SEMITOR-397079 format. One line per 2 residues: number of its first residue (from 1); their letters; for each residue x, y, z of C-alpha. Coordinates in nm, 2 decimals, padded with zeros to 4 digits, m for minus. Layout:
# SEMITOR-397079
NUM = A = X/Y/Z | ...
# end
This chain:
# SEMITOR-397079
1 = MQ = m00.03/m00.01/00.00 | 00.29/00.22/00.01
3 = ER = 00.18/00.44/m00.33 | 00.47/00.69/m00.40
5 = ST = 00.43/00.69/m00.77 | 00.37/01.02/m00.93
7 = DR = 00.14/00.87/m01.21 | m00.15/00.86/m01.03
9 = PA = m00.16/01.15/m00.79 | m00.08/01.34/m01.12
11 = AV = m00.38/01.18/m01.27 | m00.59/01.28/m00.96
13 = LA = m00.49/01.63/m01.03 | m00.59/01.60/m01.43
15 = ES = m00.94/01.46/m01.34 | m01.00/01.75/m01.09
17 = AA = m00.88/02.05/m01.36 | m01.08/01.87/m01.58
19 = RA = m01.42/01.94/m01.36 | m01.44/02.30/m01.38
21 = PA = m01.37/02.60/m01.64 | m01.00/02.72/m01.65
23 = GE = m00.94/02.94/m01.35 | m01.21/02.79/m01.17
25 = RR = m01.13/02.48/m00.98 | m01.21/02.51/m00.64
27 = VV = m00.99/02.30/m00.34 | m01.10/02.21/00.02
29 = VL = m00.80/02.07/00.23 | m00.88/01.90/00.53
31 = TG = m00.57/01.86/00.77 | m00.52/01.64/01.12
33 = AG = m00.29/01.58/01.38 | m00.05/01.48/01.09
35 = IS = 00.07/01.79/00.97 | 00.13/01.93/01.32
37 = AE = 00.33/01.58/01.44 | 00.59/01.71/01.19
39 = SG = 00.62/02.05/01.35 | 00.64/01.84/01.69
41 = VP = 00.32/01.86/01.82 | 00.14/01.55/01.97
43 = TF = m00.10/01.31/01.77 | m00.36/01.21/01.96
45 = RG = m00.44/00.90/01.91 | m00.10/00.76/01.82
47 = PG = 00.19/00.62/02.05 | 00.25/00.90/02.32
49 = GY = m00.04/01.09/02.20 | m00.26/01.32/02.36
51 = WT = m00.56/01.07/02.43 | m00.36/00.75/02.46
53 = SA = m00.17/00.90/02.77 | m00.23/01.01/03.13
55 = DG = m00.12/01.37/03.28 | 00.08/01.34/03.61
57 = QG = m00.16/01.30/03.78 | m00.34/00.98/03.62
59 = FR = m00.63/01.13/03.44 | m00.66/01.04/03.07
61 = AM = m00.68/01.36/02.82 | m00.96/01.22/02.64
63 = DL = m01.19/01.24/03.01 | m01.04/01.56/03.07
65 = AR = m01.17/01.68/02.73 | m01.52/01.72/02.83
67 = AS = m01.77/01.95/02.94 | m01.86/01.77/03.20
69 = TF = m01.55/01.71/03.34 | m01.50/02.06/03.32
71 = AR = m01.81/02.12/03.53 | m01.72/01.95/03.83
73 = EP = m01.32/01.97/03.79 | m01.26/02.37/03.60
75 = HL = m00.86/02.37/03.75 | m00.77/02.01/03.65
77 = VW = m00.91/02.04/03.29 | m00.72/02.38/03.25
79 = RF = m00.43/02.30/03.40 | m00.41/02.02/03.11
81 = YL = m00.50/02.28/02.83 | m00.21/02.53/02.99
83 = ER = 00.03/02.25/02.94 | m00.06/02.19/02.59
85 = LE = m00.06/02.61/02.50 | 00.29/02.60/02.63
87 = HV = 00.42/02.35/02.46 | 00.25/02.48/02.11
89 = AK = 00.42/02.79/02.17 | 00.73/02.63/02.14
91 = VR = 00.70/02.51/01.82 | 00.68/02.64/01.46
93 = PN = 00.47/02.60/01.09 | 00.67/02.35/00.88
95 = AA = 00.68/02.33/00.51 | 00.30/02.18/00.48
97 = HL = 00.19/02.46/00.64 | 00.38/02.68/00.46
99 = AL = 00.28/02.53/00.14 | m00.12/02.53/00.17
101 = VE = m00.08/02.92/00.23 | 00.10/02.98/m00.06
103 = LE = m00.20/02.78/m00.21 | m00.46/03.01/m00.09
105 = NA = m00.28/03.31/m00.13 | m00.29/03.18/m00.54
107 = LG = m00.68/03.08/m00.55 | m00.78/03.29/m00.32
109 = DR = m01.16/03.21/m00.22 | m01.13/02.90/m00.42
111 = CT = m00.91/02.76/m00.17 | m01.07/02.65/00.19
113 = LV = m00.88/02.52/00.47 | m01.07/02.25/00.68
115 = TQ = m00.84/02.17/01.01 | m00.91/01.96/01.29
117 = NV = m00.59/02.11/01.50 | m00.66/02.33/01.78
119 = DG = m00.28/02.42/01.75 | m00.35/02.77/01.52
121 = LH = m00.05/02.68/01.32 | m00.22/02.69/00.97
123 = RR = m00.29/03.05/01.12 | 00.08/03.14/01.26
125 = AG = 00.17/03.05/00.87 | m00.07/03.30/00.73
127 = SS = m00.37/03.10/00.63 | m00.64/03.32/00.67
129 = EE = m00.92/03.35/00.93 | m01.20/03.38/00.65
131 = RT = m01.11/03.06/00.47 | m00.95/02.84/00.78
133 = YA = m01.25/02.64/00.90 | m01.10/02.56/01.27
135 = IH = m01.41/02.26/01.32 | m01.27/02.16/01.67
137 = GD = m01.21/02.50/01.79 | m00.84/02.67/01.90
139 = LG = m00.65/02.64/02.18 | m00.55/03.02/02.21
141 = SV = m00.94/03.11/02.23 | m01.14/03.12/02.51
143 = RC = m01.52/03.21/02.58 | m01.72/03.22/02.87
145 = AV = m01.83/02.85/03.03 | m02.18/02.96/03.13
147 = GC = m02.26/03.12/02.82 | m02.30/03.48/02.97
149 = SR = m02.21/03.57/02.59 | m02.17/03.46/02.26
151 = TV = m01.81/03.62/02.25 | m01.49/03.44/02.18
153 = WQ = m01.15/03.62/02.30 | m00.79/03.57/02.28
155 = IA = m00.65/03.35/02.59 | m00.46/03.63/02.78
157 = AP = m00.12/03.64/02.79 | 00.12/03.39/02.94
159 = AR = 00.24/03.66/03.20 | m00.15/03.73/03.33
161 = RP = m00.26/03.39/03.34 | m00.14/03.11/03.56
163 = GP = 00.10/02.82/03.47 | m00.01/02.49/03.47
165 = AQ = 00.18/02.42/03.80 | m00.03/02.74/03.97
167 = LD = m00.33/02.50/03.98 | m00.21/02.21/04.11
169 = GA = m00.47/02.10/04.36 | m00.63/02.42/04.36
171 = SG = m01.00/02.51/04.38 | m01.25/02.77/04.45
173 = AP = m01.30/03.07/04.20 | m01.11/03.11/03.88
175 = PP = m00.78/03.28/03.84 | m00.74/03.62/03.69
177 = GL = m00.66/03.55/03.34 | m00.92/03.28/03.35
179 = AC = m01.22/03.45/03.45 | m01.50/03.58/03.23
181 = PR = m01.46/03.96/03.18 | m01.81/04.02/03.16
183 = CG = m01.99/03.76/03.49 | m01.63/03.70/03.67
185 = GW = m01.70/03.33/03.61 | m01.50/03.08/03.43
187 = LR = m01.36/03.10/03.06 | m01.32/02.76/02.92
189 = PH = m01.11/02.66/02.58 | m01.26/02.73/02.29
191 = VL = m01.26/02.37/02.19 | m01.49/02.11/02.11
193 = WF = m01.49/01.85/02.37 | m01.61/01.48/02.33
195 = DE = m01.96/01.54/02.51 | m02.03/01.86/02.24
197 = CY = m02.16/01.85/01.89 | m02.05/02.05/01.58
199 = DE = m02.22/02.40/01.54 | m02.20/02.65/01.23
201 = EW = m02.12/02.94/01.45 | m01.81/02.86/01.66
203 = FR = m01.74/02.50/01.45 | m01.81/02.62/01.11
205 = FD = m02.04/02.26/01.08 | m02.25/02.42/00.76
207 = ST = m01.96/02.60/00.60 | m01.74/02.31/00.58
209 = RA = m02.05/02.09/00.43 | m02.07/02.38/00.15
211 = AI = m01.73/02.36/00.08 | m01.68/02.01/m00.01
213 = AA = m02.04/02.00/m00.22 | m01.90/02.30/m00.43
215 = AD = m01.50/02.13/m00.43 | m01.35/01.99/m00.78
217 = LL = m01.07/01.85/m00.54 | m01.01/01.74/m00.18
219 = MV = m00.67/01.70/m00.04 | m00.66/01.50/00.34
221 = VG = m00.30/01.54/00.49 | m00.28/01.37/00.82
223 = TS = m00.59/01.29/00.97 | m00.72/00.94/01.06
225 = GA = m01.10/01.01/01.05 | m01.19/00.95/01.36
227 = TT = m01.44/01.21/01.42 | m01.79/01.28/01.26
229 = LP = m01.75/01.63/01.05 | m01.38/01.46/00.86
231 = NL = m01.58/01.16/00.78 | m01.86/01.35/00.63
233 = VV = m01.60/01.53/00.42 | m01.45/01.26/00.28
235 = DS = m01.79/01.05/00.24 | m01.90/01.39/00.06
237 = AD = m01.64/01.35/m00.19 | m01.61/01.01/m00.23
239 = SR = m02.02/00.97/m00.32 | m01.99/01.28/m00.60
241 = RV = m01.68/01.09/m00.77 | m01.46/01.43/m00.65
243 = PF = m01.09/01.34/m00.69 | m00.91/01.31/m00.36
245 = LV = m00.56/01.27/m00.22 | m00.49/01.13/00.09
247 = ID = m00.10/01.24/00.27 | 00.00/01.03/00.55
249 = TE = 00.27/00.85/00.70 | 00.05/00.54/00.80
251 = PS = m00.20/00.37/00.64 | m00.51/00.54/00.77
253 = PF = m00.86/00.44/00.68 | m00.88/00.75/00.46
255 = AV = m00.57/00.60/00.28 | m00.68/00.26/00.22
257 = RA = m01.03/00.43/00.07 | m00.79/00.67/m00.15
259 = SR = m00.60/00.34/m00.26 | m00.90/00.16/m00.36
261 = SP = m01.09/00.43/m00.55 | m01.03/00.51/m00.92
263 = HA = m01.06/00.86/m00.86 | m00.80/00.91/m00.58
265 = AF = m00.44/00.85/m00.46 | m00.26/00.79/m00.15
267 = LH = 00.10/00.97/m00.15 | 00.26/00.75/00.14
269 = GP = 00.54/01.01/00.28 | 00.55/01.33/00.54
271 = AT = 00.34/01.59/00.47 | 00.65/01.85/00.49
273 = VC = 00.75/01.64/00.16 | 00.41/01.55/m00.01
275 = VP = 00.22/01.88/00.03 | 00.49/02.11/m00.12
277 = EV = 00.48/01.87/m00.41 | 00.14/01.82/m00.44
279 = VA = 00.07/02.26/m00.43 | 00.36/02.26/m00.69
281 = AL = 00.22/02.05/m00.92 | m00.15/02.14/m00.87
283 = LA = m00.02/02.52/m00.93 | 00.19/02.45/m01.22
285 = GE = m00.17/02.31/m01.40 | m00.35/02.63/m01.29
287 = VE = m00.06/02.81/m01.49 | m00.09/02.58/m01.78
289 = SR = m00.50/02.57/m01.78 | m00.50/02.96/m01.87
# end
């Protein structure tokens, strides 16, 4: 299943170009933890990943990422997320992130980036807010946990919020930096937890489905397809025979599906190598079609 030939991906790109008039091809890119892993961000379900590891107090991350847990143990949940924030702040966007910025700059509104990642690396690389759908939220954003408003704020700077260690064994009212500026109650991370549902206002559910419904090409990068909306995206593309490429270092369910489809291809390799190659080939085709 180690598909690394350039023939089939090239055929997929040619098929996608034939679906639309010159200069009108619409591209959707779906990214998951694999693209950020190459910057040094742990994945979720792989060895040593967030969801398969316990924190220093024996709590599994999958149990911490729940609204029900936050309602009981906000200090504990925030400790986990502040540790993640500290780690993400130390890493940088990689060549795959930057190639997707180049793709967006070239295609403009014909390019939509749908990301499962909450690390903010796409935005830091230069992807625009309006064309980047962060369907699982953003670690760097917060909102009122009790819903006194629908406003989403940027989290306070490190100097104005507690560090993870300061929350060990803590209880009571929220500390400065984690208190809602309107009601004084807890702020919460602006992320989609396991016991919550996608919506349009915060997680671009309808916009994502509309984007894939109009797409001529789907690129899937570094995701195992373990959550609902990414599966809907690939299902929609496959059922409509939209050409799609899957880029991954592992033979994920999406990779297996691509290998079996006459309209798709699996590129088995690192995102930092494969994504720039695909973007270069795609943009070369855009120039030739003019």
